[in-house]
N, CA, C and O atoms as a GROMACS GRO file, in nm:
protein
  380
    1UNK      N    1   1.940  -0.914   0.452
    1UNK     CA    2   1.837  -0.959   0.544
    1UNK      C    3   1.761  -1.073   0.477
    1UNK      O    4   1.728  -1.065   0.359
    2UNK      N    5   1.734  -1.178   0.552
    2UNK     CA    6   1.662  -1.293   0.498
    2UNK      C    7   1.511  -1.265   0.491
    2UNK      O    8   1.462  -1.173   0.556
    3UNK      N    9   1.441  -1.344   0.412
    3UNK     CA   10   1.296  -1.329   0.402
    3UNK      C   11   1.231  -1.353   0.538
    3UNK      O   12   1.135  -1.285   0.574
    4UNK      N   13   1.282  -1.449   0.614
    4UNK     CA   14   1.228  -1.475   0.748
    4UNK      C   15   1.243  -1.352   0.838
    4UNK      O   16   1.154  -1.321   0.916
    5UNK      N   17   1.357  -1.283   0.827
    5UNK     CA   18   1.378  -1.160   0.905
    5UNK      C   19   1.280  -1.051   0.862
    5UNK      O   20   1.226  -0.979   0.946
    6UNK      N   21   1.256  -1.038   0.730
    6UNK     CA   22   1.161  -0.940   0.680
    6UNK      C   23   1.020  -0.969   0.731
    6UNK      O   24   0.948  -0.878   0.770
    7UNK      N   25   0.982  -1.097   0.731
    7UNK     CA   26   0.849  -1.135   0.779
    7UNK      C   27   0.836  -1.101   0.927
    7UNK      O   28   0.733  -1.049   0.970
    8UNK      N   29   0.939  -1.130   1.005
    8UNK     CA   30   0.934  -1.100   1.148
    8UNK      C   31   0.925  -0.949   1.172
    8UNK      O   32   0.850  -0.904   1.259
    9UNK      N   33   1.001  -0.871   1.095
    9UNK     CA   34   0.994  -0.726   1.109
    9UNK      C   35   0.856  -0.674   1.069
    9UNK      O   36   0.803  -0.583   1.132
   10UNK      N   37   0.797  -0.732   0.963
   10UNK     CA   38   0.662  -0.694   0.920
   10UNK      C   39   0.560  -0.727   1.029
   10UNK      O   40   0.471  -0.646   1.057
   11UNK      N   41   0.572  -0.845   1.090
   11UNK     CA   42   0.480  -0.883   1.198
   11UNK      C   43   0.489  -0.786   1.315
   11UNK      O   44   0.388  -0.745   1.372
   12UNK      N   45   0.611  -0.750   1.352
   12UNK     CA   46   0.630  -0.658   1.465
   12UNK      C   47   0.572  -0.521   1.434
   12UNK      O   48   0.506  -0.461   1.520
   13UNK      N   49   0.594  -0.469   1.312
   13UNK     CA   50   0.539  -0.339   1.275
   13UNK      C   51   0.387  -0.343   1.271
   13UNK      O   52   0.320  -0.250   1.316
   14UNK      N   53   0.332  -0.452   1.215
   14UNK     CA   54   0.187  -0.469   1.210
   14UNK      C   55   0.130  -0.466   1.352
   14UNK      O   56   0.033  -0.395   1.380
   15UNK      N   57   0.190  -0.545   1.441
   15UNK     CA   58   0.143  -0.554   1.580
   15UNK      C   59   0.146  -0.418   1.649
   15UNK      O   60   0.052  -0.382   1.720
   16UNK      N   61   0.252  -0.341   1.628
   16UNK     CA   62   0.262  -0.211   1.695
   16UNK      C   63   0.163  -0.111   1.636
   16UNK      O   64   0.115  -0.023   1.708
   17UNK      N   65   0.132  -0.121   1.506
   17UNK     CA   66   0.038  -0.028   1.442
   17UNK      C   67  -0.107  -0.065   1.474
   17UNK      O   68  -0.186   0.021   1.513
   18UNK      N   69  -0.142  -0.194   1.456
   18UNK     CA   70  -0.281  -0.238   1.472
   18UNK      C   71  -0.314  -0.285   1.613
   18UNK      O   72  -0.432  -0.300   1.648
   19UNK      N   73  -0.213  -0.308   1.693
   19UNK     CA   74  -0.230  -0.360   1.830
   19UNK      C   75  -0.296  -0.497   1.832
   19UNK      O   76  -0.373  -0.529   1.923
   20UNK      N   77  -0.264  -0.577   1.732
   20UNK     CA   78  -0.309  -0.717   1.725
   20UNK      C   79  -0.217  -0.791   1.630
   20UNK      O   80  -0.145  -0.730   1.551
   21UNK      N   81  -0.220  -0.922   1.638
   21UNK     CA   82  -0.138  -1.004   1.548
   21UNK      C   83  -0.198  -1.003   1.407
   21UNK      O   84  -0.320  -0.991   1.390
   22UNK      N   85  -0.112  -1.015   1.308
   22UNK     CA   86  -0.156  -1.017   1.168
   22UNK      C   87  -0.214  -1.152   1.130
   22UNK      O   88  -0.166  -1.257   1.174
   23UNK      N   89  -0.319  -1.149   1.048
   23UNK     CA   90  -0.371  -1.271   0.986
   23UNK      C   91  -0.281  -1.303   0.866
   23UNK      O   92  -0.210  -1.215   0.818
   24UNK      N   93  -0.282  -1.427   0.818
   24UNK     CA   94  -0.193  -1.464   0.706
   24UNK      C   95  -0.205  -1.374   0.583
   24UNK      O   96  -0.104  -1.347   0.518
   25UNK      N   97  -0.325  -1.329   0.549
   25UNK     CA   98  -0.344  -1.247   0.429
   25UNK      C   99  -0.297  -1.103   0.447
   25UNK      O  100  -0.295  -1.026   0.350
   26UNK      N  101  -0.260  -1.065   0.569
   26UNK     CA  102  -0.222  -0.926   0.596
   26UNK      C  103  -0.072  -0.902   0.589
   26UNK      O  104  -0.026  -0.788   0.602
   27UNK      N  105   0.005  -1.007   0.569
   27UNK     CA  106   0.149  -0.995   0.541
   27UNK      C  107   0.173  -1.077   0.415
   27UNK      O  108   0.155  -1.198   0.415
   28UNK      N  109   0.215  -1.009   0.309
   28UNK     CA  110   0.226  -1.073   0.179
   28UNK      C  111   0.360  -1.041   0.114
   28UNK      O  112   0.434  -0.956   0.162
   29UNK      N  113   0.388  -1.110   0.005
   29UNK     CA  114   0.505  -1.079  -0.077
   29UNK      C  115   0.455  -1.003  -0.200
   29UNK      O  116   0.366  -1.052  -0.270
   30UNK      N  117   0.511  -0.885  -0.226
   30UNK     CA  118   0.471  -0.805  -0.341
   30UNK      C  119   0.594  -0.780  -0.429
   30UNK      O  120   0.707  -0.788  -0.382
   31UNK      N  121   0.568  -0.749  -0.555
   31UNK     CA  122   0.678  -0.720  -0.647
   31UNK      C  123   0.740  -0.585  -0.616
   31UNK      O  124   0.670  -0.484  -0.614
   32UNK      N  125   0.867  -0.583  -0.592
   32UNK     CA  126   0.939  -0.458  -0.571
   32UNK      C  127   1.005  -0.415  -0.701
   32UNK      O  128   0.984  -0.478  -0.805
   33UNK      N  129   1.083  -0.310  -0.696
   33UNK     CA  130   1.150  -0.262  -0.817
   33UNK      C  131   1.254  -0.361  -0.867
   33UNK      O  132   1.272  -0.376  -0.988
   34UNK      N  133   1.323  -0.428  -0.776
   34UNK     CA  134   1.426  -0.522  -0.818
   34UNK      C  135   1.392  -0.666  -0.786
   34UNK      O  136   1.431  -0.757  -0.860
   35UNK      N  137   1.320  -0.690  -0.678
   35UNK     CA  138   1.279  -0.825  -0.640
   35UNK      C  139   1.162  -0.816  -0.544
   35UNK      O  140   1.139  -0.711  -0.483
   36UNK      N  141   1.086  -0.925  -0.529
   36UNK     CA  142   0.972  -0.922  -0.438
   36UNK      C  143   1.015  -0.891  -0.294
   36UNK      O  144   1.124  -0.928  -0.251
   37UNK      N  145   0.928  -0.822  -0.220
   37UNK     CA  146   0.955  -0.788  -0.082
   37UNK      C  147   0.833  -0.822   0.004
   37UNK      O  148   0.722  -0.837  -0.047
   38UNK      N  149   0.855  -0.835   0.132
   38UNK     CA  150   0.749  -0.861   0.228
   38UNK      C  151   0.683  -0.729   0.265
   38UNK      O  152   0.752  -0.630   0.291
   39UNK      N  153   0.548  -0.727   0.266
   39UNK     CA  154   0.474  -0.606   0.298
   39UNK      C  155   0.358  -0.641   0.392
   39UNK      O  156   0.309  -0.753   0.392
   40UNK      N  157   0.316  -0.541   0.471
   40UNK     CA  158   0.207  -0.561   0.564
   40UNK      C  159   0.092  -0.467   0.530
   40UNK      O  160   0.114  -0.353   0.488
   41UNK      N  161  -0.030  -0.517   0.548
   41UNK     CA  162  -0.150  -0.436   0.519
   41UNK      C  163  -0.172  -0.335   0.631
   41UNK      O  164  -0.166  -0.369   0.749
   42UNK      N  165  -0.198  -0.209   0.593
   42UNK     CA  166  -0.226  -0.106   0.692
   42UNK      C  167  -0.367  -0.051   0.682
   42UNK      O  168  -0.412   0.020   0.772
   43UNK      N  169  -0.439  -0.082   0.577
   43UNK     CA  170  -0.576  -0.034   0.564
   43UNK      C  171  -0.618  -0.020   0.419
   43UNK      O  172  -0.565  -0.088   0.331
   44UNK      N  173  -0.713   0.068   0.395
   44UNK     CA  174  -0.764   0.094   0.260
   44UNK      C  175  -0.756   0.243   0.230
   44UNK      O  176  -0.770   0.326   0.320
   45UNK      N  177  -0.732   0.275   0.105
   45UNK     CA  178  -0.736   0.414   0.062
   45UNK      C  179  -0.880   0.453   0.034
   45UNK      O  180  -0.949   0.384  -0.040
   46UNK      N  181  -0.925   0.562   0.094
   46UNK     CA  182  -1.057   0.616   0.063
   46UNK      C  183  -1.046   0.725  -0.042
   46UNK      O  184  -1.145   0.762  -0.105
   47UNK      N  185  -0.925   0.776  -0.060
   47UNK     CA  186  -0.898   0.878  -0.160
   47UNK      C  187  -0.749   0.901  -0.169
   47UNK      O  188  -0.672   0.848  -0.089
   48UNK      N  189  -0.709   0.980  -0.267
   48UNK     CA  190  -0.567   1.009  -0.284
   48UNK      C  191  -0.552   1.153  -0.331
   48UNK      O  192  -0.625   1.199  -0.418
   49UNK      N  193  -0.458   1.222  -0.273
   49UNK     CA  194  -0.424   1.358  -0.315
   49UNK      C  195  -0.283   1.360  -0.368
   49UNK      O  196  -0.194   1.296  -0.311
   50UNK      N  197  -0.261   1.432  -0.474
   50UNK     CA  198  -0.127   1.440  -0.532
   50UNK      C  199  -0.115   1.564  -0.619
   50UNK      O  200  -0.215   1.629  -0.650
   51UNK      N  201   0.007   1.597  -0.657
   51UNK     CA  202   0.035   1.709  -0.746
   51UNK      C  203   0.108   1.652  -0.867
   51UNK      O  204   0.202   1.574  -0.852
   52UNK      N  205   0.064   1.689  -0.987
   52UNK     CA  206   0.127   1.637  -1.109
   52UNK      C  207   0.271   1.685  -1.118
   52UNK      O  208   0.304   1.795  -1.074
   53UNK      N  209   0.356   1.602  -1.176
   53UNK     CA  210   0.497   1.639  -1.189
   53UNK      C  211   0.518   1.739  -1.302
   53UNK      O  212   0.620   1.809  -1.303
   54UNK      N  213   0.425   1.747  -1.396
   54UNK     CA  214   0.442   1.839  -1.508
   54UNK      C  215   0.390   1.979  -1.480
   54UNK      O  216   0.467   2.076  -1.483
   55UNK      N  217   0.260   1.990  -1.453
   55UNK     CA  218   0.198   2.122  -1.435
   55UNK      C  219   0.192   2.166  -1.289
   55UNK      O  220   0.160   2.281  -1.260
   56UNK      N  221   0.222   2.075  -1.198
   56UNK     CA  222   0.213   2.098  -1.054
   56UNK      C  223   0.069   2.125  -1.008
   56UNK      O  224   0.047   2.178  -0.900
   57UNK      N  225  -0.027   2.087  -1.092
   57UNK     CA  226  -0.168   2.099  -1.057
   57UNK      C  227  -0.200   1.998  -0.947
   57UNK      O  228  -0.152   1.885  -0.950
   58UNK      N  229  -0.281   2.041  -0.848
   58UNK     CA  230  -0.317   1.952  -0.738
   58UNK      C  231  -0.447   1.878  -0.770
   58UNK      O  232  -0.540   1.935  -0.828
   59UNK      N  233  -0.451   1.752  -0.731
   59UNK     CA  234  -0.567   1.666  -0.753
   59UNK      C  235  -0.604   1.596  -0.623
   59UNK      O  236  -0.517   1.566  -0.542
   60UNK      N  237  -0.733   1.569  -0.603
   60UNK     CA  238  -0.780   1.480  -0.498
   60UNK      C  239  -0.892   1.398  -0.555
   60UNK      O  240  -0.988   1.452  -0.611
   61UNK      N  241  -0.881   1.267  -0.542
   61UNK     CA  242  -0.982   1.175  -0.593
   61UNK      C  243  -1.028   1.084  -0.480
   61UNK      O  244  -0.946   1.024  -0.411
   62UNK      N  245  -1.159   1.073  -0.462
   62UNK     CA  246  -1.214   0.977  -0.367
   62UNK      C  247  -1.240   0.846  -0.440
   62UNK      O  248  -1.286   0.846  -0.555
   63UNK      N  249  -1.211   0.734  -0.374
   63UNK     CA  250  -1.231   0.603  -0.434
   63UNK      C  251  -1.367   0.547  -0.395
   63UNK      O  252  -1.423   0.581  -0.291
   64UNK      N  253  -1.420   0.460  -0.482
   64UNK     CA  254  -1.544   0.390  -0.459
   64UNK      C  255  -1.512   0.245  -0.426
   64UNK      O  256  -1.398   0.201  -0.444
   65UNK      N  257  -1.611   0.170  -0.377
   65UNK     CA  258  -1.591   0.029  -0.345
   65UNK      C  259  -1.575  -0.053  -0.472
   65UNK      O  260  -1.639  -0.023  -0.573
   66UNK      N  261  -1.491  -0.153  -0.469
   66UNK     CA  262  -1.405  -0.191  -0.358
   66UNK      C  263  -1.286  -0.095  -0.346
   66UNK      O  264  -1.226  -0.055  -0.447
   67UNK      N  265  -1.252  -0.060  -0.224
   67UNK     CA  266  -1.141   0.032  -0.200
   67UNK      C  267  -1.007  -0.038  -0.221
   67UNK      O  268  -0.995  -0.157  -0.191
   68UNK      N  269  -0.908   0.034  -0.272
   68UNK     CA  270  -0.775  -0.026  -0.284
   68UNK      C  271  -0.713  -0.047  -0.146
   68UNK      O  272  -0.727   0.037  -0.057
   69UNK      N  273  -0.646  -0.159  -0.129
   69UNK     CA  274  -0.577  -0.187  -0.003
   69UNK      C  275  -0.440  -0.121  -0.004
   69UNK      O  276  -0.376  -0.109  -0.108
   70UNK      N  277  -0.397  -0.078   0.114
   70UNK     CA  278  -0.267  -0.014   0.130
   70UNK      C  279  -0.177  -0.109   0.208
   70UNK      O  280  -0.210  -0.153   0.318
   71UNK      N  281  -0.063  -0.139   0.149
   71UNK     CA  282   0.040  -0.219   0.213
   71UNK      C  283   0.166  -0.133   0.222
   71UNK      O  284   0.186  -0.044   0.140
   72UNK      N  285   0.251  -0.160   0.320
   72UNK     CA  286   0.382  -0.096   0.328
   72UNK      C  287   0.488  -0.206   0.338
   72UNK      O  288   0.464  -0.314   0.390
   73UNK      N  289   0.606  -0.174   0.287
   73UNK     CA  290   0.719  -0.265   0.295
   73UNK      C  291   0.749  -0.295   0.441
   73UNK      O  292   0.718  -0.214   0.528
   74UNK      N  293   0.807  -0.411   0.468
   74UNK     CA  294   0.831  -0.457   0.605
   74UNK      C  295   0.900  -0.354   0.692
   74UNK      O  296   0.882  -0.356   0.814
   75UNK      N  297   0.980  -0.265   0.633
   75UNK     CA  298   1.052  -0.164   0.712
   75UNK      C  299   0.981  -0.028   0.711
   75UNK      O  300   1.033   0.069   0.764
   76UNK      N  301   0.861  -0.022   0.649
   76UNK     CA  302   0.783   0.101   0.647
   76UNK      C  303   0.831   0.205   0.547
   76UNK      O  304   0.790   0.320   0.556
   77UNK      N  305   0.918   0.168   0.452
   77UNK     CA  306   0.980   0.267   0.363
   77UNK      C  307   0.927   0.268   0.220
   77UNK      O  308   0.984   0.336   0.135
   78UNK      N  309   0.818   0.194   0.192
   78UNK     CA  310   0.761   0.193   0.058
   78UNK      C  311   0.613   0.161   0.068
   78UNK      O  312   0.575   0.073   0.146
   79UNK      N  313   0.530   0.230  -0.007
   79UNK     CA  314   0.386   0.207  -0.006
   79UNK      C  315   0.347   0.132  -0.133
   79UNK      O  316   0.399   0.158  -0.241
   80UNK      N  317   0.254   0.036  -0.118
   80UNK     CA  318   0.200  -0.039  -0.230
   80UNK      C  319   0.047  -0.028  -0.224
   80UNK      O  320  -0.012  -0.047  -0.118
   81UNK      N  321  -0.016   0.004  -0.336
   81UNK     CA  322  -0.161   0.012  -0.347
   81UNK      C  323  -0.205  -0.108  -0.430
   81UNK      O  324  -0.163  -0.123  -0.545
   82UNK      N  325  -0.290  -0.192  -0.372
   82UNK     CA  326  -0.326  -0.318  -0.438
   82UNK      C  327  -0.478  -0.329  -0.447
   82UNK      O  328  -0.548  -0.312  -0.347
   83UNK      N  329  -0.527  -0.356  -0.567
   83UNK     CA  330  -0.670  -0.378  -0.587
   83UNK      C  331  -0.747  -0.248  -0.597
   83UNK      O  332  -0.690  -0.141  -0.619
   84UNK      N  333  -0.878  -0.260  -0.581
   84UNK     CA  334  -0.965  -0.144  -0.592
   84UNK      C  335  -1.032  -0.137  -0.727
   84UNK      O  336  -1.000  -0.213  -0.818
   85UNK      N  337  -1.125  -0.044  -0.739
   85UNK     CA  338  -1.205  -0.030  -0.861
   85UNK      C  339  -1.166   0.094  -0.941
   85UNK      O  340  -1.248   0.145  -1.016
   86UNK      N  341  -1.044   0.143  -0.926
   86UNK     CA  342  -1.004   0.266  -0.994
   86UNK      C  343  -0.928   0.235  -1.123
   86UNK      O  344  -0.874   0.126  -1.142
   87UNK      N  345  -0.924   0.333  -1.209
   87UNK     CA  346  -0.836   0.331  -1.328
   87UNK      C  347  -0.774   0.471  -1.336
   87UNK      O  348  -0.830   0.568  -1.283
   88UNK      N  349  -0.661   0.481  -1.401
   88UNK     CA  350  -0.596   0.611  -1.419
   88UNK      C  351  -0.614   0.650  -1.564
   88UNK      O  352  -0.578   0.575  -1.655
   89UNK      N  353  -0.670   0.770  -1.586
   89UNK     CA  354  -0.695   0.822  -1.720
   89UNK      C  355  -0.633   0.961  -1.732
   89UNK      O  356  -0.565   1.006  -1.641
   90UNK      N  357  -0.657   1.028  -1.845
   90UNK     CA  358  -0.601   1.162  -1.866
   90UNK      C  359  -0.652   1.262  -1.762
   90UNK      O  360  -0.590   1.365  -1.738
   91UNK      N  361  -0.767   1.230  -1.700
   91UNK     CA  362  -0.822   1.319  -1.596
   91UNK      C  363  -0.776   1.279  -1.456
   91UNK      O  364  -0.819   1.338  -1.358
   92UNK      N  365  -0.688   1.180  -1.447
   92UNK     CA  366  -0.639   1.133  -1.318
   92UNK      C  367  -0.706   1.003  -1.278
   92UNK      O  368  -0.753   0.927  -1.364
   93UNK      N  369  -0.711   0.977  -1.147
   93UNK     CA  370  -0.772   0.854  -1.097
   93UNK      C  371  -0.924   0.863  -1.108
   93UNK      O  372  -0.983   0.968  -1.080
   94UNK      N  373  -0.987   0.755  -1.150
   94UNK     CA  374  -1.133   0.746  -1.160
   94UNK      C  375  -1.179   0.616  -1.098
   94UNK      O  376  -1.116   0.512  -1.117
   95UNK      N  377  -1.289   0.622  -1.023
   95UNK     CA  378  -1.347   0.500  -0.969
   95UNK      C  379  -1.344   0.489  -0.822
   95UNK      O  380  -1.390   0.389  -0.766
   0.00000   0.00000   0.00000
């Protein structure tokens, strides 16, 4: 699939989710595992819940401003968290 096709698919997904056209900053290229991919902004994370892979302990952390932005890959199959005021420490996410 070409980058132009990915951008068009991202625009269509954005439009169907937000019910409006995307602004230029809301569809971006982000680093993927093997190469950059096109992603669309879906909102901000206010918190995150997860279970550790080692102890299976459950965690929930609320984020403070500025909130991290949430983007998804053009096909909706990968999440990217960009920005925000958090750091990850031995106690989990902070900030």
